[in-house]
C-alpha positions as CSV (number, residue, x, y, z in Angstrom):
1,M,-45.7,-92.4,27.1
2,T,-42.8,-90.4,25.5
3,T,-39.9,-89.0,27.4
4,S,-41.2,-85.4,27.1
5,E,-44.6,-86.5,28.4
6,R,-43.0,-88.2,31.4
7,I,-41.0,-85.0,32.1
8,E,-44.2,-82.9,31.9
9,E,-45.9,-85.3,34.2
10,F,-43.1,-84.8,36.8
11,L,-43.2,-81.1,36.3
12,L,-46.9,-81.0,36.8
13,A,-46.5,-82.7,40.1
14,V,-43.8,-80.2,41.1
15,K,-46.0,-77.2,40.0
16,T,-49.1,-78.6,41.9
17,A,-47.1,-79.1,45.1
18,F,-45.7,-75.6,44.8
19,N,-49.1,-74.0,44.3
20,T,-50.8,-76.0,47.0
21,G,-48.1,-75.4,49.6
22,T,-47.3,-79.2,49.9
23,L,-43.8,-79.0,48.4
24,L,-41.1,-80.1,50.9
25,R,-38.1,-80.5,48.7
26,L,-36.8,-81.4,45.3
27,K,-33.4,-82.8,44.5
28,L,-31.7,-83.2,41.1
29,G,-28.8,-85.6,40.8
30,G,-26.8,-87.7,38.3
31,Y,-25.5,-84.5,36.6
32,H,-23.7,-85.0,33.3
33,G,-23.7,-81.6,31.7
34,S,-21.0,-79.1,30.7
35,E,-20.0,-77.9,34.2
36,P,-17.6,-80.5,35.6
37,E,-17.7,-79.1,39.2
38,L,-21.5,-79.2,39.6
39,K,-22.6,-82.1,41.7
40,S,-26.3,-81.7,42.4
41,V,-29.1,-79.2,42.9
42,D,-31.6,-78.8,45.8
43,V,-34.9,-76.9,45.2
44,K,-37.4,-75.5,47.7
45,K,-40.2,-73.0,47.9
46,I,-39.6,-69.6,49.5
47,V,-41.5,-66.3,49.9
48,A,-39.3,-63.3,49.3
49,K,-40.8,-59.8,49.6
50,G,-44.2,-61.3,49.3
51,V,-43.5,-63.2,46.1
52,E,-43.5,-67.0,45.9
53,K,-40.4,-68.4,44.2
54,F,-38.4,-71.6,43.6
55,S,-35.0,-71.4,45.4
56,F,-32.3,-73.4,43.6
57,T,-29.1,-74.3,45.5
58,F,-26.4,-75.5,43.0
59,H,-23.9,-77.6,44.8
60,Y,-20.4,-77.4,43.3
61,K,-17.3,-79.2,44.5
62,T,-16.0,-76.2,46.5
63,R,-19.0,-73.8,46.7
64,D,-22.8,-73.4,46.6
65,I,-24.6,-70.9,44.4
66,I,-28.2,-69.9,45.1
67,K,-30.6,-68.7,42.5
68,N,-34.2,-67.7,43.1
69,Q,-36.7,-67.9,40.2
70,I,-40.4,-67.2,39.7
71,Q,-42.5,-70.2,38.7
72,P,-42.4,-70.0,34.9
73,E,-38.7,-69.4,34.8
74,A,-38.1,-72.2,37.4
75,L,-40.2,-74.7,35.5
76,A,-38.3,-73.9,32.3
77,T,-35.0,-74.5,34.1
78,L,-36.2,-77.8,35.5
79,R,-37.5,-78.9,32.1
80,A,-34.2,-78.2,30.4
81,G,-32.2,-79.9,33.2
82,L,-34.4,-83.1,33.2
83,K,-34.2,-83.4,29.4
84,A,-30.4,-83.3,29.0
85,E,-28.4,-82.8,32.2
86,F,-29.8,-84.7,35.2
87,R,-30.5,-88.4,35.2
88,S,-32.5,-88.4,38.4
89,A,-34.8,-86.2,40.5
90,Q,-36.6,-86.8,43.8
91,L,-39.7,-84.8,44.7
92,A,-41.0,-84.9,48.3
93,T,-44.4,-83.5,49.3
94,T,-46.6,-83.8,52.3
95,E,-48.7,-86.4,50.5
96,F,-46.3,-88.4,48.3
97,D,-42.8,-89.0,47.0
98,L,-42.1,-89.0,43.3
99,S,-38.9,-90.3,41.8
100,F,-37.7,-89.5,38.3
101,E,-35.0,-91.7,36.6
102,R,-33.8,-91.1,33.0
103,N,-31.7,-93.7,31.2
104,G,-31.0,-92.4,27.7
105,D,-34.4,-91.9,26.0
106,K,-36.3,-93.8,28.7
107,V,-37.8,-92.2,31.7
108,R,-39.3,-94.0,34.8
109,L,-41.5,-92.4,37.4
110,K,-42.3,-94.0,40.7
111,R,-44.8,-92.6,43.1
112,T,-45.0,-93.5,46.8
113,E,-47.8,-92.3,49.1
114,V,-46.9,-91.0,52.5
115,E,-48.7,-89.7,55.6
116,G,-48.0,-87.4,58.6
117,R,-45.7,-84.9,57.0
118,E,-46.0,-81.2,57.8
119,A,-45.5,-78.4,55.2
120,A,-42.2,-76.7,55.2
121,P,-41.9,-73.0,56.1
122,T,-41.6,-70.8,53.1
123,E,-40.6,-67.4,54.6
124,H,-37.2,-66.4,53.3
125,N,-34.7,-66.8,56.1
126,R,-32.0,-64.2,55.6
127,A,-29.8,-65.6,58.4
128,K,-27.3,-67.5,56.4
129,N,-26.1,-71.0,57.3
130,R,-22.6,-70.1,58.3
131,P,-19.8,-72.4,59.5
132,L,-19.2,-70.1,62.5
133,T,-22.3,-70.3,64.6
134,Q,-20.9,-69.0,67.9
135,T,-19.8,-65.4,67.9
136,D,-18.6,-65.1,71.5
137,K,-15.3,-66.9,70.9
138,P,-12.2,-65.2,72.4
139,Y,-10.5,-65.0,69.0
140,L,-13.4,-63.2,67.4
141,K,-13.2,-60.6,70.1
142,A,-9.4,-60.3,69.9
143,L,-9.6,-59.9,66.1
144,G,-12.2,-57.1,66.5
145,I,-15.0,-59.1,64.8
146,A,-17.1,-59.4,67.9
147,G,-17.7,-57.0,70.7
148,K,-17.5,-57.6,74.5
149,D,-21.1,-58.9,74.5
150,G,-20.1,-61.6,72.0
151,T,-22.1,-60.3,69.0
152,V,-20.6,-59.4,65.7
153,R,-19.9,-55.6,65.5
154,N,-21.7,-53.6,62.9
155,D,-18.5,-52.4,61.3
156,A,-17.3,-56.0,61.1
157,Q,-20.3,-57.7,59.4
158,D,-18.6,-57.8,56.0
159,K,-15.4,-59.2,57.4
160,F,-17.4,-61.9,59.3
161,R,-19.2,-62.9,56.1
162,Q,-15.9,-63.1,54.3
163,I,-14.3,-65.3,56.9
164,N,-17.3,-67.6,56.8
165,K,-17.1,-67.8,53.1
166,M,-13.4,-68.6,53.2
167,V,-14.1,-71.4,55.7
168,E,-16.9,-72.8,53.4
169,I,-14.3,-73.0,50.6
170,F,-11.2,-74.2,52.5
171,A,-12.8,-76.7,54.9
172,P,-13.8,-79.2,52.3
173,L,-10.4,-78.9,50.6
174,I,-8.7,-79.6,53.9
175,Q,-11.1,-82.4,54.8
176,G,-10.2,-84.0,51.5
177,I,-6.6,-84.5,52.5
178,K,-5.8,-88.1,53.5
179,A,-3.6,-87.2,56.5
180,D,-5.2,-87.9,59.9
181,A,-4.2,-84.5,61.2
182,P,-3.1,-82.4,58.2
183,R,-0.4,-79.8,58.7
184,I,-1.5,-76.5,57.2
185,V,0.9,-73.7,56.6
186,D,-0.5,-70.2,56.0
187,M,2.2,-68.0,54.3
188,G,1.9,-64.4,55.2
189,A,-0.8,-65.0,57.8
190,G,-1.3,-61.4,58.9
191,K,-3.7,-61.4,61.9
192,G,-4.7,-65.0,61.1
193,Y,-8.4,-64.5,60.4
194,L,-8.6,-67.6,58.3
195,D,-6.3,-69.7,60.6
196,F,-8.4,-69.1,63.7
197,A,-11.8,-69.7,61.9
198,L,-10.6,-72.7,60.1
199,Y,-9.0,-74.3,63.2
200,D,-12.2,-73.6,65.1
201,F,-14.5,-75.1,62.5
202,L,-12.3,-78.2,61.9
203,A,-12.1,-78.9,65.6
204,G,-15.8,-78.6,65.9
205,Q,-16.1,-81.2,63.1
206,G,-13.8,-83.6,64.9
207,R,-11.1,-83.1,62.3
208,P,-7.8,-82.4,64.1
209,A,-5.3,-80.2,62.2
210,E,-2.1,-78.4,62.9
211,I,-2.1,-74.9,61.5
212,V,1.0,-72.7,61.3
213,G,0.8,-69.1,60.4
214,V,4.0,-67.6,58.9
215,E,4.2,-63.8,59.4
216,M,7.2,-61.4,59.2
217,R,5.7,-58.8,61.6
218,P,6.7,-59.8,65.2
219,K,3.8,-58.1,66.9
220,L,1.2,-60.0,64.9
221,V,3.0,-63.2,65.7
222,E,3.0,-62.4,69.4
223,D,-0.7,-61.4,69.3
224,G,-1.7,-64.5,67.3
225,N,0.0,-66.9,69.7
226,A,-1.5,-65.2,72.7
227,T,-5.0,-65.4,71.2
228,A,-4.5,-69.0,70.2
229,A,-3.5,-69.8,73.8
230,E,-6.5,-67.9,75.2
231,S,-8.8,-69.8,72.8
232,G,-7.3,-73.2,73.8
233,F,-6.2,-73.9,70.2
234,T,-3.2,-76.0,71.0
235,G,-2.6,-77.0,67.3
236,L,-2.5,-73.4,66.1
237,S,0.7,-71.4,66.2
238,F,2.4,-68.4,64.5
239,V,6.1,-68.1,63.7
240,P,8.1,-65.1,62.6
241,G,9.8,-65.0,59.2
242,T,9.5,-64.6,55.5
243,I,7.9,-67.1,53.1
244,M,11.2,-68.0,51.5
245,D,13.0,-68.4,54.8
246,Y,10.4,-70.8,56.2
247,N,11.0,-74.5,55.9
248,A,7.6,-75.9,54.8
249,G,8.8,-79.5,54.8
250,G,6.0,-81.8,55.9
251,A,3.2,-79.5,55.0
252,D,0.1,-81.2,53.7
253,A,-1.4,-77.9,52.6
254,V,0.2,-74.5,51.8
255,I,-2.1,-71.5,51.6
256,A,-1.5,-67.8,51.0
257,L,-4.2,-65.1,50.9
258,H,-3.4,-61.8,49.1
259,A,0.4,-62.3,49.2
260,C,1.6,-59.4,47.1
261,D,3.1,-59.9,43.7
262,T,5.9,-62.6,43.7
263,A,5.2,-63.5,47.3
264,T,2.4,-65.6,45.9
265,D,4.9,-67.4,43.7
266,D,7.2,-67.9,46.8
267,A,4.2,-69.6,48.5
268,I,3.4,-71.8,45.5
269,Y,7.1,-72.8,45.2
270,K,7.3,-73.7,48.8
271,G,4.2,-75.9,48.5
272,I,5.5,-77.7,45.4
273,K,8.9,-78.2,47.1
274,A,7.2,-79.6,50.2
275,G,5.1,-82.0,48.0
276,A,2.0,-80.6,49.7
277,A,-1.3,-82.3,48.8
278,L,-3.0,-78.9,48.5
279,I,-1.8,-75.5,47.4
280,A,-4.3,-72.6,47.5
281,V,-3.4,-69.0,46.9
282,A,-5.4,-65.8,46.4
283,P,-3.0,-63.6,44.4
284,C,-2.6,-59.9,45.0
285,C,-0.8,-57.5,42.6
286,H,0.8,-58.8,39.4
287,K,3.7,-56.4,38.9
288,Q,6.4,-58.8,37.7
289,I,4.5,-59.9,34.6
290,R,3.3,-56.4,33.9
291,R,6.8,-55.1,33.8
292,E,7.8,-58.0,31.5
293,M,4.9,-57.2,29.2
294,E,5.8,-53.5,29.2
295,A,9.5,-54.2,28.4
296,G,8.9,-57.0,25.9
297,Q,7.4,-57.2,22.4
298,A,3.9,-58.6,22.5
299,D,2.0,-60.0,19.4
300,D,1.0,-57.0,17.3
301,R,-2.6,-58.2,17.3
302,L,-2.8,-57.5,21.0
303,G,-1.9,-53.8,20.7
304,V,-5.5,-52.6,20.9
305,L,-5.9,-54.6,24.2
306,L,-2.7,-53.5,25.8
307,R,-2.5,-49.8,24.9
308,H,-4.6,-48.7,27.8
309,G,-3.1,-49.0,31.3
310,T,-6.2,-50.4,33.0
311,F,-6.5,-53.1,30.3
312,L,-2.8,-53.9,30.5
313,E,-3.2,-54.4,34.2
314,R,-6.1,-56.8,33.8
315,Q,-4.3,-58.7,31.1
316,A,-1.2,-59.0,33.3
317,E,-3.4,-60.5,36.1
318,M,-4.9,-63.1,33.7
319,V,-1.5,-64.0,32.2
320,T,0.2,-64.2,35.5
321,D,-2.3,-66.6,37.0
322,T,-2.7,-68.6,33.8
323,L,1.1,-69.3,33.9
324,R,0.9,-70.1,37.6
325,A,-1.8,-72.6,36.9
326,L,0.2,-74.2,34.0
327,L,3.3,-74.4,36.1
328,L,1.4,-76.1,38.9
329,E,0.0,-78.6,36.4
330,L,3.5,-79.2,35.1
331,S,4.5,-80.0,38.7
332,G,1.8,-82.7,39.0
333,Y,-1.2,-80.7,40.3
334,R,-4.8,-80.7,39.2
335,T,-5.5,-77.0,39.1
336,K,-8.5,-74.7,38.9
337,V,-8.9,-70.9,39.2
338,F,-12.2,-69.3,40.3
339,E,-13.6,-66.2,42.0
340,F,-14.1,-67.0,45.7
341,V,-14.9,-63.9,47.8
342,S,-14.8,-60.2,47.5
343,D,-12.4,-58.6,50.0
344,A,-13.2,-55.3,51.7
345,H,-9.6,-54.1,51.2
346,T,-8.8,-55.3,47.7
347,P,-10.7,-56.3,44.5
348,K,-8.4,-59.2,44.1
349,N,-10.7,-62.2,44.7
350,N,-9.5,-65.1,42.5
351,L,-8.4,-68.3,44.1
352,I,-6.0,-70.8,42.6
353,V,-6.5,-74.3,44.0
354,A,-4.1,-77.0,43.1
355,E,-4.5,-80.6,44.4
356,K,-1.6,-83.1,43.9
357,D,-2.9,-85.9,41.7
358,G,0.3,-88.0,41.4
359,R,0.4,-87.6,37.6
360,A,3.5,-85.4,37.3
361,G,4.7,-85.2,33.7
362,R,1.2,-86.0,32.2
363,D,0.9,-84.0,29.0
364,R,4.2,-82.4,29.9
365,D,5.1,-81.5,26.3
366,T,1.6,-79.9,25.8
367,I,1.9,-77.8,29.0
368,L,5.4,-76.7,28.1
369,R,4.2,-75.6,24.7
370,Q,1.3,-73.7,26.2
371,I,3.7,-71.9,28.6
372,A,6.0,-71.0,25.7
373,D,3.2,-69.8,23.4
374,T,1.7,-67.7,26.2
375,K,5.0,-66.0,27.0
376,A,5.8,-65.4,23.3
377,M,2.3,-63.9,22.7
378,F,2.7,-61.4,25.5
379,G,6.4,-60.7,25.1
380,I,7.4,-62.3,28.4
381,R,10.9,-63.7,29.0
382,Q,10.2,-65.7,32.2
383,H,7.7,-66.0,35.0
384,Y,9.2,-65.6,38.5
385,L,7.7,-68.9,39.6
386,E,9.3,-70.5,36.5
387,T,12.7,-69.1,37.6
388,L,12.3,-70.6,41.1
389,L,11.4,-74.0,39.8
390,H,14.1,-74.0,37.2
391,S,16.7,-73.0,39.7
392,D,15.5,-75.7,42.1
393,A,15.6,-78.3,39.3
394,Q,19.2,-77.3,38.5
395,T,20.4,-77.7,42.1
396,Q,18.9,-81.1,42.3
397,Q,20.8,-82.5,39.3
398,P,23.7,-84.8,40.1
399,G,27.0,-83.0,40.2
400,S,25.4,-79.6,40.7
401,P,27.3,-77.3,43.1
């Protein structure tokens, strides 16, 4: 039997289980396609608005993406994946298990009969699986997320979803740090939405952590410490001060959400200087590079892209964060940039995640050339973060004043 015939045999079993209501789950593994962050895919049957669909959950390293497809579309997706991208698949039904294994052009199917399994419910459950399951916590009430009765307020539903999404992203990153009780510094913590939620979740997972929120507004620092004490969060504290004034030495992770303009660079710099295993920032505003672009001489071919103010602003955002990523790579970090969550107060929702991989200097000449070429293309003299790192390097040289 050919590879294509084996795949069609497997898909027929999936289709039959779907149509007869005996499908329990389907899992695709052994991914080797073009998306490096994709790990596996889970598939189940749902009924949404009266329509039977396949629900795909794509598990990436730092997030999950759900896509619902009607049967013909879903079978086409599965067919393409089994042919070229996934080396294995496991189908579970109420009557049998069927495994699919592909090794090059050879496909092996193994069927095992089972008894006593009940069909899975198919009604589409709109209640999301969220990290924060208890909404009557003191900090949620103090932050205005939950009311006195312990339920999430109607006007705070969006914020609660955003907090949960941020915990979904940040918790695995923190859990990946080798330290037994990682020290996390949140630069420009504000009211500490993420700090409280992340501390609560990690504690619930048996993963102790020390979280410090750095905030320049004394009232927010006072309120944050009072709420932490009320919540019994002994490892969470808030300190007054600016990002550049704070000594981040000993930090395992440095994070900054929506620190305006060069404050994001200050946070990145502090993380690099501290040798933090993780640096994660969600930039807000990109004024410094925009001013550089407006004052400099960009490549003539970019004129049509930069002549409109709104396009210039978007280009400035992309160039700023591209240079930040390159400078982090130059400092020995494995870096990625992705969209993580839409904020109710700002459209800025890109997250730069940098994990120290101990390979500082790797491809150094290539990275330096990319930085220089990007700056020349857009008429930029120097990125603010570049200035900080260059100044720091000079002061560390022997004989420097």
